[in-house]
N, C-alpha and C positions, 0 to 999 in steps of 0.2 A: 290665448293666455295659457300660461303654464305655471304650476305650483313648484316653486324652487325652495329647497331647504338651505337656509343660511345659518351662520353662527348664532344669530339672535332669534331664529325661529323660521316658520314657513312664510313665504311671501309670494304673491301673485305677480308675475312679470309677463309682459307681452313678448311675443316671438321676436319682433323687431328690436326690442331692447336687449334681449339675450344675444341676438346675432351681432348687434352693434358693439356690445361689450367685448366681443371676441375679435373685433377688427383692430386696425392700427389706431394710434392715438389721435391722429388728425380726423379720422372718420368718426371716432367716438365723440370727440369734441364738437364736431359739426352736428351730429345727431342730438347731443345734449342741448346745444343752442337752439336747434329747431324745436325740440319738445318744450323747452322753456318758453319760447316765444308763443307756441300754441297754448300752453297753460296760462300764460299771462293774458293773452287775448280772451280766453275763456273766462278767466276771473273778472276781467274788466267788463265783459258782456253781462255777467251775472250781477255785478254791482249796478250797472246801468238799468237792468231789468228790475232790480229790487228798489232802486231809487224812484221808479215810476209808480210804484204801489203806494 
């Protein structure tokens, strides 16, 4: 993780995200879809775990 200064303030970004942002559009889009899928799977798993409680 690296602290990056943006127009709106300081944000923590992972090294993979920073590297992917510098790549060509096709690579950036593929990375974004992959991360979105991981986040969605994580959110669904949390919902299932909370439903069991």
